[in-house]
Biotite code that builds the C-alpha atoms (Angstrom):
import biotite.structure as struc

atoms = struc.array([
    struc.Atom([33.497, -27.811, 11.440], chain_id="A", res_id=1, res_name="MET", atom_name="CA", element="C"),
    struc.Atom([30.069, -26.573, 10.644], chain_id="A", res_id=2, res_name="ARG", atom_name="CA", element="C"),
    struc.Atom([29.536, -22.974, 10.399], chain_id="A", res_id=3, res_name="GLU", atom_name="CA", element="C"),
    struc.Atom([26.782, -21.515, 13.114], chain_id="A", res_id=4, res_name="VAL", atom_name="CA", element="C"),
    struc.Atom([23.896, -20.132, 11.210], chain_id="A", res_id=5, res_name="PRO", atom_name="CA", element="C"),
    struc.Atom([23.444, -16.611, 11.320], chain_id="A", res_id=6, res_name="ARG", atom_name="CA", element="C"),
    struc.Atom([20.205, -14.655, 11.429], chain_id="A", res_id=7, res_name="GLY", atom_name="CA", element="C"),
    struc.Atom([17.037, -15.306, 12.979], chain_id="A", res_id=8, res_name="PHE", atom_name="CA", element="C"),
    struc.Atom([16.939, -19.183, 12.345], chain_id="A", res_id=9, res_name="GLY", atom_name="CA", element="C"),
    struc.Atom([14.115, -21.603, 11.668], chain_id="A", res_id=10, res_name="PHE", atom_name="CA", element="C"),
    struc.Atom([13.934, -22.650, 15.025], chain_id="A", res_id=11, res_name="TRP", atom_name="CA", element="C"),
    struc.Atom([13.803, -19.424, 16.733], chain_id="A", res_id=12, res_name="LEU", atom_name="CA", element="C"),
    struc.Atom([11.104, -18.277, 14.324], chain_id="A", res_id=13, res_name="TRP", atom_name="CA", element="C"),
    struc.Atom([9.052, -21.621, 15.279], chain_id="A", res_id=14, res_name="TRP", atom_name="CA", element="C"),
    struc.Atom([9.340, -20.630, 19.110], chain_id="A", res_id=15, res_name="PHE", atom_name="CA", element="C"),
    struc.Atom([8.958, -16.715, 18.343], chain_id="A", res_id=16, res_name="ALA", atom_name="CA", element="C"),
    struc.Atom([5.967, -16.805, 15.950], chain_id="A", res_id=17, res_name="PHE", atom_name="CA", element="C"),
    struc.Atom([3.224, -17.261, 18.778], chain_id="A", res_id=18, res_name="PRO", atom_name="CA", element="C"),
    struc.Atom([4.525, -14.407, 20.514], chain_id="A", res_id=19, res_name="TYR", atom_name="CA", element="C"),
    struc.Atom([4.690, -12.190, 17.498], chain_id="A", res_id=20, res_name="PHE", atom_name="CA", element="C"),
    struc.Atom([1.420, -13.659, 16.317], chain_id="A", res_id=21, res_name="TYR", atom_name="CA", element="C"),
    struc.Atom([-0.400, -12.564, 19.640], chain_id="A", res_id=22, res_name="TRP", atom_name="CA", element="C"),
    struc.Atom([1.127, -9.140, 19.851], chain_id="A", res_id=23, res_name="LEU", atom_name="CA", element="C"),
    struc.Atom([0.359, -7.990, 16.490], chain_id="A", res_id=24, res_name="TRP", atom_name="CA", element="C"),
    struc.Atom([-2.630, -9.834, 15.417], chain_id="A", res_id=25, res_name="ARG", atom_name="CA", element="C"),
    struc.Atom([-5.135, -6.998, 16.028], chain_id="A", res_id=26, res_name="TYR", atom_name="CA", element="C"),
    struc.Atom([-2.682, -4.252, 14.363], chain_id="A", res_id=27, res_name="TRP", atom_name="CA", element="C"),
    struc.Atom([-1.521, -6.168, 11.521], chain_id="A", res_id=28, res_name="TYR", atom_name="CA", element="C"),
    struc.Atom([-4.880, -7.420, 9.704], chain_id="A", res_id=29, res_name="PHE", atom_name="CA", element="C"),
    struc.Atom([-5.067, -5.358, 6.732], chain_id="A", res_id=30, res_name="PRO", atom_name="CA", element="C"),
    struc.Atom([-8.982, -5.310, 7.058], chain_id="A", res_id=31, res_name="TRP", atom_name="CA", element="C"),
    struc.Atom([-8.222, -3.846, 10.763], chain_id="A", res_id=32, res_name="TRP", atom_name="CA", element="C"),
    struc.Atom([-5.216, -1.363, 9.938], chain_id="A", res_id=33, res_name="THR", atom_name="CA", element="C"),
    struc.Atom([-6.915, 0.702, 7.133], chain_id="A", res_id=34, res_name="TRP", atom_name="CA", element="C"),
    struc.Atom([-10.479, 1.186, 8.908], chain_id="A", res_id=35, res_name="ILE", atom_name="CA", element="C"),
    struc.Atom([-9.105, 3.920, 11.263], chain_id="A", res_id=36, res_name="TYR", atom_name="CA", element="C"),
    struc.Atom([-6.489, 5.172, 8.862], chain_id="A", res_id=37, res_name="GLY", atom_name="CA", element="C"),
    struc.Atom([-2.729, 4.722, 8.101], chain_id="A", res_id=38, res_name="TYR", atom_name="CA", element="C"),
    struc.Atom([-0.998, 2.440, 10.869], chain_id="A", res_id=39, res_name="PRO", atom_name="CA", element="C"),
    struc.Atom([1.911, 4.734, 10.824], chain_id="A", res_id=40, res_name="TRP", atom_name="CA", element="C"),
    struc.Atom([1.500, 8.292, 12.563], chain_id="A", res_id=41, res_name="PRO", atom_name="CA", element="C"),
    struc.Atom([3.152, 10.340, 9.788], chain_id="A", res_id=42, res_name="TYR", atom_name="CA", element="C"),
    struc.Atom([0.788, 11.368, 6.936], chain_id="A", res_id=43, res_name="THR", atom_name="CA", element="C"),
    struc.Atom([0.897, 14.282, 4.637], chain_id="A", res_id=44, res_name="LEU", atom_name="CA", element="C"),
    struc.Atom([-0.891, 17.527, 5.643], chain_id="A", res_id=45, res_name="PRO", atom_name="CA", element="C"),
    struc.Atom([-4.349, 18.116, 4.323], chain_id="A", res_id=46, res_name="LYS", atom_name="CA", element="C"),
    struc.Atom([-3.297, 20.781, 1.723], chain_id="A", res_id=47, res_name="GLU", atom_name="CA", element="C"),
    struc.Atom([-0.443, 18.812, 0.330], chain_id="A", res_id=48, res_name="GLN", atom_name="CA", element="C"),
    struc.Atom([-3.014, 15.731, 0.179], chain_id="A", res_id=49, res_name="GLU", atom_name="CA", element="C"),
    struc.Atom([-5.544, 17.709, -1.803], chain_id="A", res_id=50, res_name="ILE", atom_name="CA", element="C"),
    struc.Atom([-2.790, 19.005, -4.105], chain_id="A", res_id=51, res_name="ALA", atom_name="CA", element="C"),
    struc.Atom([-1.642, 15.675, -5.032], chain_id="A", res_id=52, res_name="LEU", atom_name="CA", element="C"),
    struc.Atom([-5.164, 14.425, -5.404], chain_id="A", res_id=53, res_name="LEU", atom_name="CA", element="C"),
    struc.Atom([-6.385, 17.176, -7.521], chain_id="A", res_id=54, res_name="GLU", atom_name="CA", element="C"),
    struc.Atom([-3.240, 16.841, -9.682], chain_id="A", res_id=55, res_name="ASP", atom_name="CA", element="C"),
    struc.Atom([-3.874, 13.098, -10.032], chain_id="A", res_id=56, res_name="GLN", atom_name="CA", element="C"),
    struc.Atom([-7.572, 13.886, -10.969], chain_id="A", res_id=57, res_name="LYS", atom_name="CA", element="C"),
    struc.Atom([-6.271, 16.118, -13.748], chain_id="A", res_id=58, res_name="ARG", atom_name="CA", element="C"),
    struc.Atom([-4.056, 13.469, -15.291], chain_id="A", res_id=59, res_name="LEU", atom_name="CA", element="C"),
    struc.Atom([-6.757, 10.866, -15.216], chain_id="A", res_id=60, res_name="LEU", atom_name="CA", element="C"),
    struc.Atom([-9.218, 13.360, -16.889], chain_id="A", res_id=61, res_name="GLU", atom_name="CA", element="C"),
    struc.Atom([-6.530, 14.098, -19.400], chain_id="A", res_id=62, res_name="GLU", atom_name="CA", element="C"),
    struc.Atom([-6.001, 10.280, -20.108], chain_id="A", res_id=63, res_name="ALA", atom_name="CA", element="C"),
    struc.Atom([-9.717, 9.619, -20.162], chain_id="A", res_id=64, res_name="LEU", atom_name="CA", element="C"),
    struc.Atom([-10.313, 12.476, -22.686], chain_id="A", res_id=65, res_name="SER", atom_name="CA", element="C"),
    struc.Atom([-7.362, 11.015, -24.945], chain_id="A", res_id=66, res_name="ASP", atom_name="CA", element="C"),
    struc.Atom([-8.970, 7.723, -24.740], chain_id="A", res_id=67, res_name="ILE", atom_name="CA", element="C"),
    struc.Atom([-12.570, 9.479, -25.573], chain_id="A", res_id=68, res_name="SER", atom_name="CA", element="C"),
    struc.Atom([-10.872, 11.047, -28.646], chain_id="A", res_id=69, res_name="LYS", atom_name="CA", element="C"),
    struc.Atom([-9.137, 8.121, -30.100], chain_id="A", res_id=70, res_name="ARG", atom_name="CA", element="C"),
    struc.Atom([-12.368, 5.976, -29.722], chain_id="A", res_id=71, res_name="LEU", atom_name="CA", element="C"),
    struc.Atom([-13.993, 8.656, -31.552], chain_id="A", res_id=72, res_name="GLU", atom_name="CA", element="C"),
    struc.Atom([-11.645, 8.623, -34.100], chain_id="A", res_id=73, res_name="GLU", atom_name="CA", element="C"),
    struc.Atom([-11.698, 4.834, -34.717], chain_id="A", res_id=74, res_name="LEU", atom_name="CA", element="C"),
    struc.Atom([-15.474, 4.929, -34.914], chain_id="A", res_id=75, res_name="ARG", atom_name="CA", element="C"),
    struc.Atom([-15.396, 7.718, -37.279], chain_id="A", res_id=76, res_name="GLY", atom_name="CA", element="C"),
    struc.Atom([-13.269, 5.899, -39.671], chain_id="A", res_id=77, res_name="LYS", atom_name="CA", element="C"),
])
């Protein structure tokens, strides 16, 4: 006796895909979703985002200065 397949099977996807497509087509496109911000309503507070971005900027500047120092060392030798 065959076991009944569990989950959202192929034929159910086949019939349900047009519904999902027409329902989510404007919301899910990447070029559309990121124009007006994140598609989810929960984001970081502005102060916390500024602090994170400043920290990331500092780390990138440190890495860039290390790369510049190494390039100067290699060119000097």
